[in-house]
C-alpha positions as CSV (number, residue, x, y, z in Angstrom):
1,M,0.0,0.0,0.0
2,R,1.3,3.4,-0.9
3,W,1.6,6.3,1.6
4,H,-1.2,8.2,0.0
5,D,-3.5,5.1,0.3
6,E,-2.5,4.8,4.0
7,T,-3.3,8.4,4.7
8,R,-6.6,8.1,2.9
9,E,-7.5,5.0,4.9
10,Q,-6.6,6.8,8.1
11,L,-8.8,9.8,7.2
12,L,-11.7,7.5,6.4
13,S,-11.3,5.5,9.6
14,E,-11.1,8.7,11.7
15,G,-14.1,10.1,9.8
16,L,-16.2,7.0,10.7
17,R,-15.6,7.6,14.4
18,S,-16.1,11.4,14.4
19,Y,-18.4,12.3,11.5
20,F,-21.7,12.3,13.5
21,E,-20.1,14.1,16.4
22,A,-18.8,16.8,14.0
23,L,-22.3,17.2,12.4
24,C,-23.9,17.6,15.8
25,A,-21.3,20.2,16.8
26,I,-22.0,22.2,13.6
27,K,-25.7,22.0,14.2
28,E,-25.3,23.2,17.7
29,F,-23.1,26.1,16.6
30,Q,-25.7,27.1,13.9
31,D,-28.5,27.0,16.5
32,E,-26.6,29.1,19.0
33,I,-25.6,31.8,16.4
34,A,-29.2,31.9,15.2
35,A,-30.6,32.2,18.8
36,A,-28.1,35.0,19.6
37,C,-29.2,36.9,16.5
38,V,-32.9,36.4,17.2
39,E,-32.3,37.7,20.7
40,I,-30.4,40.8,19.4
41,L,-33.3,41.6,17.0
42,S,-36.0,40.9,19.6
43,D,-34.5,43.2,22.2
44,R,-34.8,46.2,19.8
45,I,-38.3,45.5,18.3
46,P,-40.0,48.5,20.0
47,E,-37.3,50.8,18.5
48,I,-37.5,49.1,15.1
49,A,-41.3,49.4,15.1
50,K,-41.1,53.1,16.0
51,A,-38.5,53.8,13.4
52,L,-40.6,52.0,10.7
53,G,-43.8,53.5,11.8
54,K,-45.4,50.0,11.9
55,D,-46.4,47.6,14.6
56,I,-44.1,44.5,14.7
57,D,-44.8,41.3,16.6
58,A,-41.5,40.0,18.0
59,K,-43.0,36.5,17.8
60,R,-42.6,36.7,14.0
61,I,-38.8,36.8,14.3
62,E,-37.3,33.5,13.3
63,A,-34.0,31.8,13.0
64,S,-32.9,32.4,9.4
65,P,-32.5,29.1,7.7
66,V,-28.8,28.2,7.2
67,R,-28.1,29.2,3.7
68,P,-24.9,27.4,2.7
69,A,-24.2,27.9,-0.9
70,H,-21.4,26.9,-3.2
71,Q,-19.2,29.8,-2.2
72,E,-20.9,31.3,0.9
73,A,-22.8,30.6,4.1
74,W,-25.2,32.7,6.2
75,L,-26.5,32.2,9.8
76,G,-28.8,34.6,11.6
77,A,-32.3,35.9,12.2
78,L,-35.1,36.9,9.9
79,L,-38.0,39.3,10.3
80,P,-40.1,38.3,7.4
81,R,-42.0,40.8,5.3
82,D,-45.4,42.1,6.5
83,P,-46.0,44.6,7.9
84,A,-42.7,45.7,6.3
85,P,-42.6,45.2,2.6
86,W,-39.1,43.6,2.7
87,D,-37.4,40.8,4.6
88,F,-35.0,42.1,7.3
89,H,-31.9,40.0,8.1
90,L,-29.4,40.2,11.0
91,G,-26.5,37.7,11.1
92,L,-23.2,36.4,10.0
93,Y,-21.9,35.8,6.5
94,W,-18.9,33.7,5.4
95,N,-17.5,33.8,1.8
96,V,-15.2,31.1,0.5
97,G,-12.7,33.9,-0.3
98,D,-12.6,34.8,3.4
99,L,-11.5,31.3,4.5
100,N,-7.9,32.1,4.1
101,T,-8.2,35.3,6.1
102,G,-10.4,33.9,8.8
103,R,-12.9,36.7,8.4
104,V,-16.6,36.7,9.0
105,R,-19.0,39.5,8.0
106,A,-21.5,40.9,10.5
107,S,-24.5,42.1,8.5
108,V,-27.8,43.8,8.9
109,S,-29.8,44.0,5.7
110,V,-33.1,44.3,3.9
111,E,-34.0,42.3,0.8
112,I,-36.0,44.4,-1.6
113,D,-38.0,43.0,-4.5
114,T,-37.0,45.4,-7.3
115,K,-34.1,47.5,-8.3
116,K,-36.4,50.5,-8.6
117,E,-37.5,50.1,-4.9
118,L,-33.9,49.7,-3.9
119,E,-32.9,52.9,-5.7
120,K,-35.8,54.8,-4.1
121,Y,-34.8,53.6,-0.7
122,L,-31.1,54.6,-1.2
123,N,-32.2,58.0,-2.5
124,V,-34.4,58.6,0.6
125,C,-31.3,57.7,2.7
126,R,-29.1,60.1,0.7
127,N,-31.7,62.9,0.9
128,A,-32.1,62.5,4.6
129,G,-28.4,63.1,5.0
130,I,-27.5,59.7,6.4
131,R,-23.9,59.8,7.4
132,R,-23.1,56.4,6.0
133,P,-25.8,55.1,3.6
134,P,-26.2,51.4,3.4
135,S,-24.4,49.6,0.5
136,S,-26.5,47.8,-2.1
137,Y,-26.2,44.3,-3.5
138,S,-27.9,41.9,-5.9
139,Y,-28.4,38.2,-5.0
140,S,-30.4,35.5,-6.8
141,G,-32.9,37.9,-8.4
142,S,-33.5,40.1,-5.4
143,Y,-31.9,43.3,-4.3
144,G,-30.7,44.4,-0.9
145,A,-29.2,47.2,1.2
146,E,-26.8,46.4,4.0
147,F,-24.8,47.7,6.8
148,G,-22.0,45.2,7.2
149,E,-18.5,44.9,8.5
150,D,-15.8,42.3,8.0
151,M,-14.3,41.1,11.2
152,Q,-11.8,38.7,12.6
153,P,-13.9,36.2,14.6
154,S,-11.8,36.0,17.7
155,D,-14.5,36.4,20.3
156,F,-18.3,36.1,19.8
157,A,-18.9,38.9,22.4
158,V,-17.1,41.3,20.0
159,V,-19.2,40.0,17.0
160,R,-22.4,40.3,19.1
161,E,-21.6,44.0,19.9
162,K,-20.9,44.7,16.2
163,L,-24.3,43.3,15.2
164,K,-25.9,45.4,17.9
165,E,-24.1,48.5,16.6
166,L,-25.1,47.8,13.0
167,L,-28.7,47.3,14.0
168,G,-28.5,50.6,15.8
169,E,-27.4,52.2,12.5
170,W,-30.4,50.7,10.8
171,I,-32.8,52.1,13.4
172,Q,-31.2,55.6,13.0
173,V,-31.6,55.4,9.2
174,W,-35.2,54.4,9.4
175,S,-35.9,57.1,12.0
176,K,-34.1,59.8,10.0
177,C,-35.8,58.8,6.8
178,G,-39.3,59.0,8.2
179,G,-40.1,55.3,8.2
180,L,-41.8,53.3,5.6
181,T,-44.2,56.1,4.6
182,A,-41.4,58.2,3.4
183,I,-39.7,55.4,1.6
184,L,-42.8,53.9,0.0
185,G,-44.7,57.1,-0.5
186,K,-47.8,55.6,1.1
């Protein structure tokens, strides 16, 4: 047997013993990140509702489904549309390009149905004199606006505080813009 074959056999043997345990640990990690994000969002619901000018039921917040894709992964919380017209996300994002640097992106974003709605939203932000307008993105046929920051994930307490800070920026933006009425013109 060649060295490569021995190494492969050793990997497979180790995998047989540890595969399920690793899967359980990953699932537990995903659940804990999602729970922390739901908690961060839930704690600020009264402020978010006031800033949007809409009643929001904190019970509607849910753990965002794990969205692993070919090149990226997302874990977090979701406030689904209605009463707001857009999905609101708070969580962590990994990109395959970040694996070598060890970075994770803390992100608070809204997903918007059309490019026209996104442009209108960004214009309202600009016209309201927002210090740092959200950045825009396009993903799988929907559009979004995000406050995000790449971080070194050394300590979850630091990441948690960054998520809270970014959520605070969103609340300020919605408040300064005049809520959904100003953005949607309704």
